[in-house]
LUMTIPA-888891 format. One record per atom (N, C-alpha, C, O, CB): residue number from 1; residue in three letters; chain; atom name; x, y, z. Coordinates in pm, whole numbers, plus 50000, padded with zeros to 5 digits. Glycine has a CB too. Example, Ala and Ser with C-alpha at 12.3 -4.5 7.8 and 13.67 -1.06 7.14 Angstrom:
# residues 2
+-----+---------+--------+-------+-------+-------+-------+
| num | residuo | cadena | atomo |     x |     y |     z |
+-----+---------+--------+-------+-------+-------+-------+
|   1 |     Ala |      A |     N | 51319 | 49431 | 50780 |
|   1 |     Ala |      A |    CA | 51230 | 49550 | 50780 |
|   1 |     Ala |      A |     C | 51320 | 49670 | 50780 |
|   1 |     Ala |      A |     O | 51424 | 49668 | 50846 |
|   1 |     Ala |      A |    CB | 51131 | 49553 | 50905 |
|   2 |     Ser |      A |     N | 51285 | 49775 | 50708 |
|   2 |     Ser |      A |    CA | 51367 | 49894 | 50714 |
|   2 |     Ser |      A |     C | 51290 | 50003 | 50787 |
|   2 |     Ser |      A |     O | 51341 | 50114 | 50804 |
|   2 |     Ser |      A |    CB | 51408 | 49940 | 50572 |
+-----+---------+--------+-------+-------+-------+-------+
This chain:
# residues 72
+-----+---------+--------+-------+-------+-------+-------+
| num | residuo | cadena | atomo |     x |     y |     z |
+-----+---------+--------+-------+-------+-------+-------+
|   1 |     Met |      A |     N | 50076 | 49881 | 49980 |
|   1 |     Met |      A |    CA | 50004 | 50015 | 50008 |
|   1 |     Met |      A |     C | 50112 | 50130 | 50006 |
|   1 |     Met |      A |     O | 50218 | 50139 | 50067 |
|   1 |     Met |      A |    CB | 49926 | 50012 | 50158 |
|   2 |     Val |      A |     N | 50041 | 50226 | 49904 |
|   2 |     Val |      A |    CA | 50111 | 50302 | 49914 |
|   2 |     Val |      A |     C | 50032 | 50488 | 49976 |
|   2 |     Val |      A |     O | 49925 | 50526 | 49927 |
|   2 |     Val |      A |    CB | 50177 | 50274 | 49775 |
|   3 |     Arg |      A |     N | 50078 | 50541 | 50040 |
|   3 |     Arg |      A |    CA | 49979 | 50647 | 50176 |
|   3 |     Arg |      A |     C | 50044 | 50783 | 50058 |
|   3 |     Arg |      A |     O | 50153 | 50776 | 50001 |
|   3 |     Arg |      A |    CB | 50067 | 50650 | 50435 |
|   4 |     Ala |      A |     N | 49982 | 50854 | 50050 |
|   4 |     Ala |      A |    CA | 50041 | 50993 | 50064 |
|   4 |     Ala |      A |     C | 49961 | 51091 | 50128 |
|   4 |     Ala |      A |     O | 49859 | 51064 | 50192 |
|   4 |     Ala |      A |    CB | 50075 | 51047 | 49939 |
|   5 |     Ile |      A |     N | 50020 | 51235 | 50107 |
|   5 |     Ile |      A |    CA | 49960 | 51321 | 50174 |
|   5 |     Ile |      A |     C | 49910 | 51416 | 50046 |
|   5 |     Ile |      A |     O | 49959 | 51388 | 49936 |
|   5 |     Ile |      A |    CB | 50054 | 51383 | 50290 |
|   6 |     Ile |      A |     N | 49814 | 51530 | 50055 |
|   6 |     Ile |      A |    CA | 49776 | 51642 | 49921 |
|   6 |     Ile |      A |     C | 49757 | 51736 | 50027 |
|   6 |     Ile |      A |     O | 49675 | 51703 | 50112 |
|   6 |     Ile |      A |    CB | 49622 | 51616 | 49795 |
|   7 |     Leu |      A |     N | 49817 | 51849 | 50039 |
|   7 |     Leu |      A |    CA | 49774 | 51958 | 50046 |
|   7 |     Leu |      A |     C | 49728 | 52025 | 49993 |
|   7 |     Leu |      A |     O | 49796 | 52041 | 49893 |
|   7 |     Leu |      A |    CB | 49811 | 51999 | 50065 |
|   8 |     Val |      A |     N | 49591 | 52124 | 49988 |
|   8 |     Val |      A |    CA | 49541 | 52170 | 49874 |
|   8 |     Val |      A |     C | 49525 | 52336 | 49959 |
|   8 |     Val |      A |     O | 49542 | 52367 | 50077 |
|   8 |     Val |      A |    CB | 49389 | 52071 | 49808 |
|   9 |     Lys |      A |     N | 49490 | 52408 | 49855 |
|   9 |     Lys |      A |    CA | 49489 | 52562 | 49859 |
|   9 |     Lys |      A |     C | 49348 | 52616 | 49800 |
|   9 |     Lys |      A |     O | 49332 | 52590 | 49681 |
|   9 |     Lys |      A |    CB | 49618 | 52623 | 49766 |
|  10 |     Ser |      A |     N | 49282 | 52661 | 49839 |
|  10 |     Ser |      A |    CA | 49104 | 52694 | 49850 |
|  10 |     Ser |      A |     C | 49077 | 52768 | 49929 |
|  10 |     Ser |      A |     O | 49078 | 52762 | 50052 |
|  10 |     Ser |      A |    CB | 49007 | 52593 | 49886 |
|  11 |     Pro |      A |     N | 49036 | 52893 | 49817 |
|  11 |     Pro |      A |    CA | 48965 | 52979 | 49943 |
|  11 |     Pro |      A |     C | 48792 | 52935 | 50034 |
|  11 |     Pro |      A |     O | 48750 | 52997 | 50132 |
|  11 |     Pro |      A |    CB | 48940 | 53140 | 49860 |
|  12 |     Lys |      A |     N | 48723 | 52820 | 49969 |
|  12 |     Lys |      A |    CA | 48606 | 52789 | 49972 |
|  12 |     Lys |      A |     C | 48614 | 52666 | 50111 |
|  12 |     Lys |      A |     O | 48670 | 52559 | 50132 |
|  12 |     Lys |      A |    CB | 48558 | 52743 | 49814 |
|  13 |     Lys |      A |     N | 48537 | 52744 | 50169 |
|  13 |     Lys |      A |    CA | 48576 | 52688 | 50311 |
|  13 |     Lys |      A |     C | 48510 | 52569 | 50383 |
|  13 |     Lys |      A |     O | 48532 | 52530 | 50498 |
|  13 |     Lys |      A |    CB | 48560 | 52791 | 50402 |
|  14 |     Leu |      A |     N | 48393 | 52501 | 50258 |
|  14 |     Leu |      A |    CA | 48408 | 52379 | 50301 |
|  14 |     Leu |      A |     C | 48482 | 52265 | 50185 |
|  14 |     Leu |      A |     O | 48410 | 52178 | 50138 |
|  14 |     Leu |      A |    CB | 48264 | 52341 | 50346 |
|  15 |     Ile |      A |     N | 48607 | 52271 | 50150 |
|  15 |     Ile |      A |    CA | 48704 | 52237 | 50056 |
|  15 |     Ile |      A |     C | 48728 | 52112 | 50124 |
|  15 |     Ile |      A |     O | 48763 | 52027 | 50041 |
|  15 |     Ile |      A |    CB | 48828 | 52337 | 50032 |
|  16 |     Ala |      A |     N | 48723 | 52061 | 50260 |
|  16 |     Ala |      A |    CA | 48780 | 51943 | 50254 |
|  16 |     Ala |      A |     C | 48647 | 51814 | 50311 |
|  16 |     Ala |      A |     O | 48664 | 51697 | 50345 |
|  16 |     Ala |      A |    CB | 48929 | 51960 | 50355 |
|  17 |     Val |      A |     N | 48537 | 51883 | 50304 |
|  17 |     Val |      A |    CA | 48399 | 51809 | 50265 |
|  17 |     Val |      A |     C | 48428 | 51739 | 50174 |
|  17 |     Val |      A |     O | 48458 | 51620 | 50184 |
|  17 |     Val |      A |    CB | 48281 | 51885 | 50224 |
|  18 |     Lys |      A |     N | 48420 | 51851 | 49998 |
|  18 |     Lys |      A |    CA | 48403 | 51799 | 49873 |
|  18 |     Lys |      A |     C | 48559 | 51676 | 49842 |
|  18 |     Lys |      A |     O | 48552 | 51589 | 49755 |
|  18 |     Lys |      A |    CB | 48389 | 51953 | 49758 |
|  19 |     Leu |      A |     N | 48686 | 51695 | 49932 |
|  19 |     Leu |      A |    CA | 48793 | 51656 | 49936 |
|  19 |     Leu |      A |     C | 48757 | 51468 | 49948 |
|  19 |     Leu |      A |     O | 48797 | 51376 | 49876 |
|  19 |     Leu |      A |    CB | 48872 | 51745 | 50056 |
|  20 |     Lys |      A |     N | 48678 | 51468 | 50054 |
|  20 |     Lys |      A |    CA | 48612 | 51286 | 50130 |
|  20 |     Lys |      A |     C | 48535 | 51241 | 50056 |
|  20 |     Lys |      A |     O | 48494 | 51129 | 50086 |
|  20 |     Lys |      A |    CB | 48518 | 51269 | 50277 |
|  21 |     Lys |      A |     N | 48479 | 51306 | 49924 |
|  21 |     Lys |      A |    CA | 48430 | 51233 | 49852 |
|  21 |     Lys |      A |     C | 48521 | 51154 | 49702 |
|  21 |     Lys |      A |     O | 48489 | 51079 | 49609 |
|  21 |     Lys |      A |    CB | 48322 | 51316 | 49831 |
|  22 |     Val |      A |     N | 48643 | 51224 | 49748 |
|  22 |     Val |      A |    CA | 48723 | 51153 | 49623 |
|  22 |     Val |      A |     C | 48729 | 51065 | 49640 |
|  22 |     Val |      A |     O | 48698 | 51027 | 49753 |
|  22 |     Val |      A |    CB | 48836 | 51173 | 49582 |
|  23 |     Ser |      A |     N | 48774 | 50963 | 49537 |
|  23 |     Ser |      A |    CA | 48808 | 50798 | 49590 |
|  23 |     Ser |      A |     C | 48927 | 50775 | 49601 |
|  23 |     Ser |      A |     O | 49012 | 50821 | 49525 |
|  23 |     Ser |      A |    CB | 48767 | 50683 | 49505 |
|  24 |     Ser |      A |     N | 48956 | 50683 | 49720 |
|  24 |     Ser |      A |    CA | 49092 | 50696 | 49786 |
|  24 |     Ser |      A |     C | 49111 | 50772 | 49831 |
|  24 |     Ser |      A |     O | 49202 | 50825 | 49768 |
|  24 |     Ser |      A |    CB | 49186 | 50691 | 49739 |
|  25 |     Val |      A |     N | 49077 | 50853 | 49942 |
|  25 |     Val |      A |    CA | 49062 | 50920 | 50048 |
|  25 |     Val |      A |     C | 48998 | 50912 | 50141 |
|  25 |     Val |      A |     O | 48876 | 50926 | 50146 |
|  25 |     Val |      A |    CB | 49046 | 50994 | 50032 |
|  26 |     Thr |      A |     N | 49089 | 50881 | 50248 |
|  26 |     Thr |      A |    CA | 49121 | 50782 | 50404 |
|  26 |     Thr |      A |     C | 49018 | 50884 | 50467 |
|  26 |     Thr |      A |     O | 48918 | 50852 | 50530 |
|  26 |     Thr |      A |    CB | 49324 | 50777 | 50498 |
|  27 |     Asp |      A |     N | 49073 | 51052 | 50432 |
|  27 |     Asp |      A |    CA | 49039 | 51088 | 50561 |
|  27 |     Asp |      A |     C | 49097 | 51321 | 50479 |
|  27 |     Asp |      A |     O | 49192 | 51338 | 50403 |
|  27 |     Asp |      A |    CB | 49181 | 50956 | 50739 |
|  28 |     Ser |      A |     N | 49012 | 51433 | 50527 |
|  28 |     Ser |      A |    CA | 49055 | 51511 | 50480 |
|  28 |     Ser |      A |     C | 48998 | 51572 | 50550 |
|  28 |     Ser |      A |     O | 48879 | 51552 | 50576 |
|  28 |     Ser |      A |    CB | 49061 | 51523 | 50375 |
|  29 |     Phe |      A |     N | 49113 | 51725 | 50629 |
|  29 |     Phe |      A |    CA | 49025 | 51841 | 50717 |
|  29 |     Phe |      A |     C | 49084 | 52003 | 50704 |
|  29 |     Phe |      A |     O | 49156 | 52065 | 50624 |
|  29 |     Phe |      A |    CB | 49035 | 51795 | 50898 |
|  30 |     Pro |      A |     N | 49056 | 52015 | 50751 |
|  30 |     Pro |      A |    CA | 49068 | 52198 | 50731 |
|  30 |     Pro |      A |     C | 49203 | 52181 | 50838 |
|  30 |     Pro |      A |     O | 49228 | 52103 | 50931 |
|  30 |     Pro |      A |    CB | 48889 | 52334 | 50808 |
|  31 |     Thr |      A |     N | 49284 | 52307 | 50767 |
|  31 |     Thr |      A |    CA | 49408 | 52325 | 50819 |
|  31 |     Thr |      A |     C | 49441 | 52504 | 50817 |
|  31 |     Thr |      A |     O | 49408 | 52571 | 50718 |
|  31 |     Thr |      A |    CB | 49515 | 52226 | 50724 |
|  32 |     Ser |      A |     N | 49493 | 52553 | 50910 |
|  32 |     Ser |      A |    CA | 49558 | 52672 | 50909 |
|  32 |     Ser |      A |     C | 49692 | 52726 | 50864 |
|  32 |     Ser |      A |     O | 49796 | 52688 | 50919 |
|  32 |     Ser |      A |    CB | 49553 | 52693 | 51006 |
|  33 |     Gly |      A |     N | 49693 | 52803 | 50775 |
|  33 |     Gly |      A |    CA | 49821 | 52820 | 50684 |
|  33 |     Gly |      A |     C | 49848 | 52868 | 50593 |
|  33 |     Gly |      A |     O | 49767 | 52940 | 50534 |
|  33 |     Gly |      A |    CB | 49862 | 52748 | 50648 |
|  34 |     Gln |      A |     N | 49978 | 52846 | 50549 |
|  34 |     Gln |      A |    CA | 49990 | 52811 | 50351 |
|  34 |     Gln |      A |     C | 49853 | 52759 | 50325 |
|  34 |     Gln |      A |     O | 49781 | 52818 | 50244 |
|  34 |     Gln |      A |    CB | 50124 | 52660 | 50284 |
|  35 |     Phe |      A |     N | 49792 | 52602 | 50418 |
|  35 |     Phe |      A |    CA | 49716 | 52565 | 50286 |
|  35 |     Phe |      A |     C | 49605 | 52531 | 50370 |
|  35 |     Phe |      A |     O | 49593 | 52508 | 50490 |
|  35 |     Phe |      A |    CB | 49776 | 52440 | 50174 |
|  36 |     Asp |      A |     N | 49494 | 52538 | 50229 |
|  36 |     Asp |      A |    CA | 49357 | 52556 | 50312 |
|  36 |     Asp |      A |     C | 49285 | 52417 | 50400 |
|  36 |     Asp |      A |     O | 49197 | 52427 | 50486 |
|  36 |     Asp |      A |    CB | 49242 | 52607 | 50193 |
|  37 |     Ala |      A |     N | 49329 | 52328 | 50366 |
|  37 |     Ala |      A |    CA | 49297 | 52174 | 50358 |
|  37 |     Ala |      A |     C | 49483 | 52054 | 50273 |
|  37 |     Ala |      A |     O | 49572 | 52075 | 50191 |
|  37 |     Ala |      A |    CB | 49107 | 52176 | 50209 |
|  38 |     Val |      A |     N | 49425 | 51898 | 50402 |
|  38 |     Val |      A |    CA | 49473 | 51791 | 50421 |
|  38 |     Val |      A |     C | 49375 | 51694 | 50328 |
|  38 |     Val |      A |     O | 49253 | 51709 | 50319 |
|  38 |     Val |      A |    CB | 49484 | 51769 | 50571 |
|  39 |     Val |      A |     N | 49433 | 51615 | 50277 |
|  39 |     Val |      A |    CA | 49382 | 51509 | 50214 |
|  39 |     Val |      A |     C | 49476 | 51438 | 50185 |
|  39 |     Val |      A |     O | 49579 | 51462 | 50121 |
|  39 |     Val |      A |    CB | 49309 | 51530 | 50114 |
|  40 |     Ile |      A |     N | 49411 | 51283 | 50270 |
|  40 |     Ile |      A |    CA | 49538 | 51133 | 50333 |
|  40 |     Ile |      A |     C | 49489 | 51032 | 50206 |
|  40 |     Ile |      A |     O | 49374 | 50989 | 50193 |
|  40 |     Ile |      A |    CB | 49490 | 51027 | 50556 |
|  41 |     Val |      A |     N | 49557 | 51015 | 50151 |
|  41 |     Val |      A |    CA | 49553 | 50901 | 50059 |
|  41 |     Val |      A |     C | 49580 | 50761 | 50098 |
|  41 |     Val |      A |     O | 49662 | 50754 | 50189 |
|  41 |     Val |      A |    CB | 49638 | 50925 | 49965 |
|  42 |     Asp |      A |     N | 49540 | 50660 | 50060 |
|  42 |     Asp |      A |    CA | 49610 | 50546 | 50065 |
|  42 |     Asp |      A |     C | 49580 | 50439 | 49915 |
|  42 |     Asp |      A |     O | 49458 | 50428 | 49901 |
|  42 |     Asp |      A |    CB | 49565 | 50479 | 50212 |
|  43 |     Val |      A |     N | 49606 | 50414 | 49879 |
|  43 |     Val |      A |    CA | 49644 | 50327 | 49729 |
|  43 |     Val |      A |     C | 49712 | 50235 | 49719 |
|  43 |     Val |      A |     O | 49821 | 50244 | 49775 |
|  43 |     Val |      A |    CB | 49704 | 50385 | 49636 |
|  44 |     Glu |      A |     N | 49688 | 50141 | 49664 |
|  44 |     Glu |      A |    CA | 49766 | 49987 | 49612 |
|  44 |     Glu |      A |     C | 49881 | 50034 | 49525 |
|  44 |     Glu |      A |     O | 49975 | 49955 | 49537 |
|  44 |     Glu |      A |    CB | 49655 | 49871 | 49504 |
|  45 |     Glu |      A |     N | 49908 | 50134 | 49442 |
|  45 |     Glu |      A |    CA | 49984 | 50178 | 49311 |
|  45 |     Glu |      A |     C | 50004 | 50317 | 49362 |
|  45 |     Glu |      A |     O | 49930 | 50405 | 49405 |
|  45 |     Glu |      A |    CB | 49897 | 50165 | 49154 |
|  46 |     Leu |      A |     N | 50139 | 50305 | 49340 |
|  46 |     Leu |      A |    CA | 50238 | 50446 | 49357 |
|  46 |     Leu |      A |     C | 50118 | 50575 | 49230 |
|  46 |     Leu |      A |     O | 50054 | 50674 | 49268 |
|  46 |     Leu |      A |    CB | 50476 | 50395 | 49262 |
|  47 |     Ser |      A |     N | 50128 | 50514 | 49075 |
|  47 |     Ser |      A |    CA | 50082 | 50581 | 48990 |
|  47 |     Ser |      A |     C | 49934 | 50647 | 49034 |
|  47 |     Ser |      A |     O | 49904 | 50761 | 48998 |
|  47 |     Ser |      A |    CB | 50087 | 50498 | 48878 |
|  48 |     Gln |      A |     N | 49840 | 50560 | 49119 |
|  48 |     Gln |      A |    CA | 49687 | 50560 | 49128 |
|  48 |     Gln |      A |     C | 49688 | 50745 | 49213 |
|  48 |     Gln |      A |     O | 49587 | 50814 | 49218 |
|  48 |     Gln |      A |    CB | 49610 | 50384 | 49253 |
|  49 |     Ile |      A |     N | 49838 | 50792 | 49276 |
|  49 |     Ile |      A |    CA | 49797 | 50908 | 49362 |
|  49 |     Ile |      A |     C | 49863 | 51068 | 49225 |
|  49 |     Ile |      A |     O | 49886 | 51186 | 49256 |
|  49 |     Ile |      A |    CB | 49910 | 50886 | 49567 |
|  50 |     Lys |      A |     N | 49871 | 51025 | 49136 |
|  50 |     Lys |      A |    CA | 49877 | 51135 | 49057 |
|  50 |     Lys |      A |     C | 49708 | 51172 | 49020 |
|  50 |     Lys |      A |     O | 49645 | 51276 | 49037 |
|  50 |     Lys |      A |    CB | 49979 | 51098 | 48922 |
|  51 |     Glu |      A |     N | 49650 | 50984 | 48940 |
|  51 |     Glu |      A |    CA | 49550 | 51037 | 48861 |
|  51 |     Glu |      A |     C | 49427 | 51085 | 49024 |
|  51 |     Glu |      A |     O | 49317 | 51137 | 49004 |
|  51 |     Glu |      A |    CB | 49487 | 50889 | 48716 |
|  52 |     Ile |      A |     N | 49482 | 51050 | 49179 |
|  52 |     Ile |      A |    CA | 49370 | 51152 | 49258 |
|  52 |     Ile |      A |     C | 49410 | 51287 | 49289 |
|  52 |     Ile |      A |     O | 49330 | 51361 | 49347 |
|  52 |     Ile |      A |    CB | 49329 | 51098 | 49397 |
|  53 |     Ala |      A |     N | 49510 | 51322 | 49259 |
|  53 |     Ala |      A |    CA | 49553 | 51476 | 49261 |
|  53 |     Ala |      A |     C | 49527 | 51568 | 49147 |
|  53 |     Ala |      A |     O | 49512 | 51690 | 49147 |
|  53 |     Ala |      A |    CB | 49695 | 51485 | 49278 |
|  54 |     Asn |      A |     N | 49525 | 51472 | 49041 |
|  54 |     Asn |      A |    CA | 49454 | 51544 | 48905 |
|  54 |     Asn |      A |     C | 49251 | 51553 | 48937 |
|  54 |     Asn |      A |     O | 49168 | 51630 | 48888 |
|  54 |     Asn |      A |    CB | 49503 | 51407 | 48729 |
|  55 |     Gln |      A |     N | 49238 | 51458 | 49019 |
|  55 |     Gln |      A |    CA | 49084 | 51463 | 49007 |
|  55 |     Gln |      A |     C | 49056 | 51578 | 49118 |
|  55 |     Gln |      A |     O | 48957 | 51650 | 49106 |
|  55 |     Gln |      A |    CB | 49001 | 51302 | 49043 |
|  56 |     Ile |      A |     N | 49175 | 51598 | 49259 |
|  56 |     Ile |      A |    CA | 49107 | 51698 | 49343 |
|  56 |     Ile |      A |     C | 49156 | 51858 | 49254 |
|  56 |     Ile |      A |     O | 49125 | 51968 | 49301 |
|  56 |     Ile |      A |    CB | 49172 | 51679 | 49530 |
|  57 |     Gln |      A |     N | 49242 | 51839 | 49112 |
|  57 |     Gln |      A |    CA | 49304 | 51994 | 49037 |
|  57 |     Gln |      A |     C | 49164 | 52000 | 48989 |
|  57 |     Gln |      A |     O | 49113 | 52110 | 49009 |
|  57 |     Gln |      A |    CB | 49455 | 52001 | 48894 |
|  58 |     Arg |      A |     N | 49104 | 51932 | 48944 |
|  58 |     Arg |      A |    CA | 48948 | 51942 | 48885 |
|  58 |     Arg |      A |     C | 48847 | 52008 | 48980 |
|  58 |     Arg |      A |     O | 48764 | 52067 | 48911 |
|  58 |     Arg |      A |    CB | 48886 | 51791 | 48855 |
|  59 |     Ile |      A |     N | 48821 | 52021 | 49110 |
|  59 |     Ile |      A |    CA | 48731 | 52027 | 49167 |
|  59 |     Ile |      A |     C | 48752 | 52170 | 49194 |
|  59 |     Ile |      A |     O | 48856 | 52200 | 49253 |
|  59 |     Ile |      A |    CB | 48715 | 51932 | 49261 |
|  60 |     Gly |      A |     N | 48674 | 52258 | 49162 |
|  60 |     Gly |      A |    CA | 48571 | 52352 | 49152 |
|  60 |     Gly |      A |     C | 48679 | 52502 | 49250 |
|  60 |     Gly |      A |     O | 48754 | 52428 | 49186 |
|  60 |     Gly |      A |    CB | 48392 | 52271 | 49242 |
|  61 |     Gly |      A |     N | 48711 | 52552 | 49284 |
|  61 |     Gly |      A |    CA | 48792 | 52639 | 49386 |
|  61 |     Gly |      A |     C | 48936 | 52579 | 49426 |
|  61 |     Gly |      A |     O | 49011 | 52660 | 49480 |
|  61 |     Gly |      A |    CB | 48704 | 52653 | 49525 |
|  62 |     Val |      A |     N | 48981 | 52458 | 49408 |
|  62 |     Val |      A |    CA | 49139 | 52456 | 49413 |
|  62 |     Val |      A |     C | 49199 | 52539 | 49332 |
|  62 |     Val |      A |     O | 49161 | 52575 | 49220 |
|  62 |     Val |      A |    CB | 49197 | 52334 | 49382 |
|  63 |     Glu |      A |     N | 49279 | 52565 | 49381 |
|  63 |     Glu |      A |    CA | 49373 | 52702 | 49345 |
|  63 |     Glu |      A |     C | 49523 | 52589 | 49297 |
|  63 |     Glu |      A |     O | 49561 | 52563 | 49183 |
|  63 |     Glu |      A |    CB | 49407 | 52845 | 49532 |
|  64 |     Arg |      A |     N | 49581 | 52541 | 49429 |
|  64 |     Arg |      A |    CA | 49668 | 52444 | 49371 |
|  64 |     Arg |      A |     C | 49693 | 52347 | 49503 |
|  64 |     Arg |      A |     O | 49643 | 52356 | 49615 |
|  64 |     Arg |      A |    CB | 49812 | 52517 | 49301 |
|  65 |     Thr |      A |     N | 49813 | 52224 | 49435 |
|  65 |     Thr |      A |    CA | 49811 | 52120 | 49556 |
|  65 |     Thr |      A |     C | 49978 | 52108 | 49530 |
|  65 |     Thr |      A |     O | 50047 | 52158 | 49441 |
|  65 |     Thr |      A |    CB | 49694 | 51950 | 49536 |
|  66 |     Glu |      A |     N | 50014 | 52020 | 49644 |
|  66 |     Glu |      A |    CA | 50115 | 52000 | 49705 |
|  66 |     Glu |      A |     C | 50105 | 51827 | 49727 |
|  66 |     Glu |      A |     O | 50033 | 51780 | 49815 |
|  66 |     Glu |      A |    CB | 50118 | 52098 | 49829 |
|  67 |     Thr |      A |     N | 50190 | 51737 | 49632 |
|  67 |     Thr |      A |    CA | 50178 | 51623 | 49728 |
|  67 |     Thr |      A |     C | 50311 | 51536 | 49799 |
|  67 |     Thr |      A |     O | 50427 | 51531 | 49756 |
|  67 |     Thr |      A |    CB | 50099 | 51526 | 49649 |
|  68 |     Met |      A |     N | 50251 | 51466 | 49930 |
|  68 |     Met |      A |    CA | 50377 | 51427 | 49981 |
|  68 |     Met |      A |     C | 50376 | 51276 | 49990 |
|  68 |     Met |      A |     O | 50294 | 51228 | 50068 |
|  68 |     Met |      A |    CB | 50406 | 51493 | 50115 |
|  69 |     Val |      A |     N | 50440 | 51208 | 49933 |
|  69 |     Val |      A |    CA | 50445 | 51029 | 49936 |
|  69 |     Val |      A |     C | 50518 | 50964 | 50070 |
|  69 |     Val |      A |     O | 50632 | 50996 | 50103 |
|  69 |     Val |      A |    CB | 50546 | 50966 | 49791 |
|  70 |     Glu |      A |     N | 50443 | 50874 | 50137 |
|  70 |     Glu |      A |    CA | 50480 | 50853 | 50259 |
|  70 |     Glu |      A |     C | 50638 | 50752 | 50196 |
|  70 |     Glu |      A |     O | 50639 | 50709 | 50081 |
|  70 |     Glu |      A |    CB | 50336 | 50770 | 50364 |
|  71 |     Val |      A |     N | 50774 | 50727 | 50305 |
|  71 |     Val |      A |    CA | 50893 | 50713 | 50226 |
|  71 |     Val |      A |     C | 50879 | 50572 | 50289 |
|  71 |     Val |      A |     O | 50784 | 50575 | 50367 |
|  71 |     Val |      A |    CB | 51039 | 50819 | 50247 |
|  72 |     Gln |      A |     N | 50919 | 50487 | 50286 |
|  72 |     Gln |      A |    CA | 50906 | 50380 | 50414 |
|  72 |     Gln |      A |     C | 51060 | 50257 | 50385 |
|  72 |     Gln |      A |     O | 51080 | 50163 | 50462 |
|  72 |     Gln |      A |    CB | 50704 | 50273 | 50395 |
+-----+---------+--------+-------+-------+-------+-------+
């Protein structure tokens, strides 16, 4: 299993709720600071993370994302 954290910049207040609806997202919550939400993703293959990041970037109001993959 591959785990990633995706940081999301969005002025939308309820963006974390929308992010929870994306497939393979195990958790999403709002944050303070440079990014407005954090998404935790668990997938079988590394290539799936890019697909999920692309889905997130297409959500209305998402300005940018930054993805970090867990290293084991």
